[in-house]
C-alpha positions in Angstrom: 28.8 20.4 -20.6 28.7 20.3 -24.8 27.7 24.3 -25.6 26.7 25.0 -29.3 27.8 28.3 -31.4 27.0 31.9 -29.4 23.6 33.6 -30.7 23.2 37.1 -30.8 22.7 39.3 -27.6 19.1 40.2 -28.7 17.9 37.2 -30.0 15.4 35.3 -28.7 16.3 32.9 -26.0 19.6 34.5 -25.8 22.1 33.5 -22.9 22.6 36.0 -20.1 26.1 37.8 -20.2 28.8 35.6 -19.1 31.0 36.2 -15.5 33.7 38.1 -15.8 37.2 36.1 -17.2 34.7 33.3 -17.8 35.5 32.3 -21.1 32.2 30.0 -22.0 29.2 31.2 -22.7 26.1 28.4 -22.6 23.8 29.5 -25.3 22.1 26.1 -25.8 22.4 23.5 -23.0 22.8 19.4 -24.6 23.8 17.5 -21.4 27.0 17.2 -19.4 30.4 14.9 -19.7 31.2 15.0 -16.0 29.8 18.1 -13.5 29.0 20.9 -13.5 28.1 24.0 -10.9 24.8 25.5 -11.2 25.7 29.0 -11.2 27.8 28.6 -14.3 24.7 27.3 -16.2 22.3 30.1 -15.7 18.5 29.4 -14.6 17.3 29.4 -18.1 19.0 26.3 -18.9 18.2 24.8 -15.8 14.5 24.4 -16.4 15.3 22.6 -19.6 17.9 20.2 -18.4 17.2 17.0 -19.4 19.2 13.8 -18.4 20.5 15.7 -15.4 20.1 15.0 -11.8 21.6 17.7 -8.9 23.6 15.8 -6.5 23.8 16.2 -2.6 26.5 18.5 -3.4 24.5 20.4 -5.5 26.6 20.2 -8.9 24.3 18.9 -12.1 25.6 15.7 -12.6 24.6 12.7 -15.6 22.1 11.0 -15.1 21.9 7.2 -16.5 19.7 6.1 -19.2 16.8 4.0 -19.6 17.0 0.0 -20.1 14.4 -2.2 -21.3 13.7 -4.7 -18.9 11.2 -6.9 -20.4 8.3 -6.7 -22.7 4.6 -7.3 -22.4 4.5 -6.4 -18.8 0.8 -6.0 -17.4 2.2 -5.0 -14.2 5.4 -4.5 -11.9 6.6 -3.5 -8.2 9.4 -3.1 -6.7 10.1 -5.6 -3.7 13.6 -4.0 -2.6 16.8 -2.8 -4.5 17.5 -6.3 -6.0 14.0 -7.8 -6.4 11.2 -6.6 -9.6 7.6 -8.6 -9.2 6.4 -8.2 -12.9 2.9 -10.1 -13.9 3.6 -10.5 -17.7 0.8 -11.0 -20.6 0.5 -15.3 -19.7 -0.8 -13.8 -16.1 2.3 -15.2 -14.6 4.0 -13.4 -11.6 7.8 -13.1 -12.2 11.0 -12.0 -10.1 13.2 -10.4 -12.0 16.8 -10.0 -10.6 19.3 -7.2 -11.0 21.5 -8.9 -13.8 18.2 -10.3 -15.5 17.8 -13.7 -14.3 14.3 -14.5 -14.1 12.2 -17.0 -12.0 8.4 -18.2 -12.7 6.5 -18.0 -8.9 3.1 -18.3 -9.8 0.4 -18.5 -12.5 -3.1 -17.0 -12.6 -2.8 -13.6 -11.5 -5.3 -12.3 -13.4 -7.2 -8.8 -12.6 -4.5 -6.3 -13.5 -4.2 -3.0 -12.7 -3.0 -4.4 -9.1 -2.5 -3.1 -5.1 0.8 -3.5 -4.3 2.1 -3.8 -0.5 5.4 -4.7 1.3 5.2 -5.8 5.1 8.4 -7.0 6.1 9.5 -9.4 4.1 6.1 -10.1 2.6 4.3 -8.5 -0.5 0.8 -8.2 -0.5 -0.9 -7.8 -3.9 -4.9 -7.4 -4.2 -6.4 -7.1 -8.3 -8.4 -4.0 -8.9 -10.9 -5.8 -11.2 -11.9 -9.1 -9.5 -11.8 -9.9 -5.9 -8.5 -12.1 -6.3 -5.6 -11.1 -3.5 -2.4 -13.1 -2.9 0.4 -12.9 -0.1 3.9 -13.3 -1.9 6.6 -14.8 1.0 10.0 -15.6 0.1 9.4 -19.4 -0.1 6.0 -19.3 -1.6 3.1 -17.6 -3.0 -0.4 -18.1 -1.1 -4.2 -16.2 -1.6 -3.9 -13.6 1.2 -6.9 -14.1 2.9 -8.2 -17.2 4.5 -12.3 -17.8 3.6 -14.6 -17.1 6.8 -15.4 -20.7 8.4 -19.3 -21.4 9.2 -19.8 -23.3 12.9 -20.0 -27.2 13.1 -23.3 -28.5 12.8 -24.1 -29.9 16.1 -26.7 -32.5 17.6 -27.6 -34.7 20.1 -27.3 -38.2 20.8 -27.1 -40.9 23.6 -24.3 -40.5 26.3 -23.3 -39.5 29.3 -22.9 -35.8 29.0 -24.7 -33.7 32.4 -27.2 -31.3 31.1 -25.6 -28.0 29.9 -25.1 -25.6 26.8 -22.3 -26.5 24.9 -20.6 -24.3 22.1 -18.7 -25.1 19.2 -16.4 -23.0 16.5 -14.6 -23.7 13.8 -11.4 -22.0 11.2 -10.0 -23.2 8.3 -6.4 -23.8 8.3 -4.5 -23.4 5.0 -1.5 -25.6 3.9 1.2 -23.4 5.6 -0.4 -23.5 8.6 -1.9 -20.0 8.7 -5.1 -20.1 10.6 -8.7 -18.1 9.3 -11.1 -16.4 11.3 -14.5 -17.4 12.2 -17.7 -15.0 12.8 -20.1 -17.1 14.8 -20.4 -20.5 16.8 -23.3 -23.0 17.1 -24.4 -24.0 20.4 -26.9 -27.4 21.7 -28.6 -27.6 24.6 -29.2 -31.1 26.7 -32.0 -31.0 28.9 -30.3 -34.6 30.5 -27.8 -37.0 30.2 -26.9 -37.7 26.8 -24.0 -37.0 24.0 -23.4 -34.6 21.1 -22.5 -35.1 17.4 -19.9 -32.5 15.9 -19.8 -32.2 11.8 -17.1 -30.1 10.9 -17.1 -27.8 7.8 -15.8 -28.6 4.6 -13.7 -26.5 2.0 -11.4 -27.7 -0.5 -7.8 -26.8 -0.2 -8.0 -26.7 3.4 -8.1 -28.2 7.0 -10.7 -27.6 9.5 -10.3 -27.1 13.0 -12.8 -27.5 15.9 -13.0 -25.2 19.3 -15.1 -26.8 21.7 -16.6 -24.9 24.9 -17.0 -27.2 28.2 -20.4 -27.5 30.0 -22.1 -24.0 30.2 -18.5 -22.9 29.3 -18.5 -19.6 27.1 -14.7 -20.3 26.5 -13.7 -21.9 23.2 -10.6 -24.5 23.2 -9.0 -26.2 20.5 -10.3 -29.6 20.6 -8.8 -31.0 17.3 -8.0 -30.5 13.4 -10.4 -32.8 11.3 -12.8 -32.8 8.6 -14.6 -36.1 9.7 -17.9 -36.0 11.9 -17.4 -37.2 15.6 -19.2 -38.0 18.9 -18.8 -36.4 22.3 -20.3 -38.8 24.5 -18.5 -38.6 27.9 -17.0 -35.4 29.9 -13.8 -36.7 29.6 -14.0 -35.7 25.9 -13.5 -32.6 26.8 -10.1 -33.2 28.7 -7.4 -32.7 25.7 -8.9 -29.1 25.0 -6.0 -26.6 24.9 -5.6 -23.5 23.3 -8.0 -20.6 23.0 -10.0 -19.2 19.9 -8.2 -16.0 19.0 -10.1 -15.2 15.5 -13.7 -14.7 16.7 -14.6 -12.1 14.5 -11.8 -12.0 12.1 -12.2 -11.7 8.3 -10.5 -11.9 5.6 -8.7 -8.7 4.2 -11.6 -6.8 2.3 -10.9 -5.8 -1.4 -9.9 -1.8 -1.1 -8.2 0.5 -3.7 -5.1 1.5 -1.4 -3.4 -0.6 0.9 -0.7 0.6 3.7 1.0 -0.8 6.6 0.7 1.0 10.1 3.3 -0.1 12.5 2.7 -4.2 12.8 -0.8 -3.7 11.2 -1.7 -3.5 7.6 -4.6 -1.1 6.3 -6.7 -1.5 3.3 -8.9 1.8 2.4 -12.3 0.8 0.8 -14.1 3.9 -1.1 -17.8 4.7 -1.0 -18.5 6.8 -4.1 -21.8 7.2 -3.0 -21.2 8.3 0.6 -17.8 10.1 -1.2 -15.9 8.5 2.4 -13.2 5.7 2.8 -12.7 3.3 5.5 -9.3 2.3 6.5 -10.1 -1.2 7.8 -6.8 -2.7 10.2 -5.7 -5.7 10.8 -4.7 -7.6 14.1 -1.3 -7.0 15.0 1.0 -9.3 13.7 -1.6 -10.9 11.9 -2.5 -9.4 8.5 -5.0 -11.8 7.1 -7.0 -11.3 10.6 -9.2 -8.1 10.1 -11.7 -7.1 12.6 -14.0 -5.6 10.5 -16.3 -4.8 13.3 -13.9 -3.1 15.7 -10.5 -1.7 13.9 -11.4 0.7 11.4 -11.3 4.4 10.5 -13.5 6.8 8.5 -11.9 9.5 5.9 -14.1 12.2 4.2 -13.2 11.8 0.5 -11.4 8.9 -1.4 -7.7 7.9 0.0 -5.0 7.9 -2.6 -2.1 7.4 -0.1 -1.2 5.7 2.9 2.5 6.4 4.2 3.9 4.9 7.3 7.0 6.7 9.5 8.3 5.1 12.1 8.7 6.6 15.9 11.9 8.2 16.2 13.1 11.1 19.4 10.6 13.5 20.6 8.2 12.1 17.4 5.6 9.5 17.6 5.3 7.0 14.7 2.5 8.5 12.5 0.2 7.1 9.4 0.2 9.7 6.8 -3.5 9.3 5.0 -4.0 11.6 1.7 -7.0 12.4 -0.2 -7.6 14.0 -3.2 -8.5 17.0 -1.3 -6.5 16.8 2.2 -3.4 15.3 3.9 -3.9 14.1 7.3 -1.4 12.5 10.2 -2.9 9.9 12.6 -0.7 9.7 15.6 -1.2 7.7 19.1 -4.8 7.3 17.6 -5.3 11.1 16.7 -6.0 12.4 13.4 -4.6 15.9 12.6 -4.8 17.4 9.0 -2.0 19.0 7.5 -2.8 20.3 4.5 -5.8 21.7 2.2 -4.5 19.9 -0.7 -4.7 15.7 -1.8 -1.9 13.5 -3.1 -3.7 12.2 -6.0 -1.1 9.3 -6.6 -0.1 6.0 -5.0 4.0 7.2 -4.8 5.6 7.3 -1.2 8.9 6.1 -0.6 11.1 6.0 2.8 14.1 8.0 3.3 16.8 7.1 5.6 16.1 9.1 8.4 12.8 7.2 9.0 10.8 10.1 6.9 8.6 9.3 4.1 8.5 11.4 0.7 5.3 11.6 -1.0 4.0 13.0 -4.3 1.2 15.9 -3.7 -0.9 18.6 -5.7 2.1 20.7 -4.6 4.6 18.7 -5.5 7.0 16.2 -3.5 6.5 16.5 0.2 8.0 14.5 3.4 6.8 14.0 6.8 7.3 13.6 10.1 7.3 16.1 10.5 5.3 17.3 7.6 7.1 19.5 4.7 6.9 21.1 1.6 10.3 19.7 0.0 10.1 21.5 -3.9 6.8 24.0 -3.9 9.2 26.7 -4.0 11.0 25.8 -7.2 8.4 23.1 -8.7 5.3 23.5 -9.7 4.0 20.4 -11.7 1.7 19.1 -14.1 -0.3 16.6 -12.7 -1.2 13.4 -14.4 -3.9 10.6 -13.6 -0.9 8.1 -12.4 2.1 8.7 -10.4 4.5 6.5 -9.0 7.6 7.0 -7.1 10.5 5.8 -6.5 13.9 5.9 -4.5 17.2 6.0 -6.2 21.0 5.7 -5.3 23.7 6.7 -7.8 27.0 8.2 -7.0 26.7 8.8 -3.8 23.8 10.4 -3.7 20.1 9.6 -3.2 17.3 10.7 -5.5 13.4 10.3 -5.3 12.1 10.2 -8.7 8.5 10.7 -9.7 7.3 9.3 -13.1 3.6 10.6 -14.1 1.6 9.1 -16.9 -1.9 9.8 -18.3 -4.0 12.9 -19.0 -3.3 16.1 -17.5 -5.6 17.1 -14.2 -6.0 20.3 -12.9 -3.6 21.1 -9.9 -5.9 23.1 -7.4 -2.4 25.1 -6.5 -1.8 25.7 -10.4 -1.9 29.7 -11.0 -4.9 30.7 -13.2 -5.1 33.7 -15.7 -7.8 36.1 -14.8 -10.4 36.6 -17.1 -10.3 39.7 -20.0 -12.7 42.4 -19.6 -14.3 42.7 -23.1 -17.5 44.6 -21.3 -17.6 47.6 -19.5 -21.3 48.8 -18.0 -21.2 52.3 -16.2 -24.2 53.6 -14.5 -26.3 50.4 -15.6 -26.2 51.0 -19.0 
């Protein structure tokens, strides 16, 4: 600690009297050299202790300074303690390592700002100004969603197939083996013996996998991966059918304003300003690029700004924390419960060691599960339009850092000064 000269006891900003036998009287706080007991500093100086952290032992310590990472950055996302994804001015996706090494991963990242989310070892990214979306795997960067495949075109020809109704469907297959979905199937009916012609849909950059149904069967089974039209003329042509179609009514990820994870599902929140509600769409478990939009969704009043997942531990079930601009909810075992009557105006959440999550709200930093306010008794923050949070390890202690930028937003929890009385009214005068 570096004290300055002593001021007069009655001067503005004078320090409190020093404890007995304490030769140090703090009259202005400039920073720290080592560590400092907070009781020695005094509360009036603790409020302005810049560049200082309070560690797990309740001592003030000097925090590390800032370092420039890279100039000309449009957006960035911390994918782990040693990995930072960066989109530069040339719309390239770069990986920045802890020692400053840089690797170019992909080009064409147009549409900043982006929404980011990590699901296991995969990072998902959506543009907020275009419909572009990507999946960043450890070994490749690919489009997140796979286009919905229309059904094949069916016709009739000569053959020995019996009179029956035949079904067909198709899905697109990406170069890395991921399979897309379909929302419809084609039908053709033979009134007598005959054959069927099948023309698979074709899309550049994708293969097409065709699924067929046996005569009068409602089950669609994998037949072949091909973009070449073919003919089915006999019952033996259906012998090679194998795996069932599992992606019927599974769509690509919708473009939303907030991304999250719920166990082994990805969540995308789409805000509808006309109705002032947000629809949360859930992917199929373990398939982050398949979204059953017509069945796996949840509607929340208001604009959702926060999605945070807490895994199950002891007697507490796994929970999805949902924050809007006016309320905070928790979804456990399919049941939705409101936790707070104030909002979480930022996309800022971090995971703690115990499996809890800490997130920024209109009452400061909160955590779940169970829900609790961490800083409301000591801090009433000035809120701004954009906030980000990160977990920071320093000299054996763990911290949650919150950075805000943009215009100041009024908080519903801020104290209000009563209006002054300027006119008195008595007896109706």
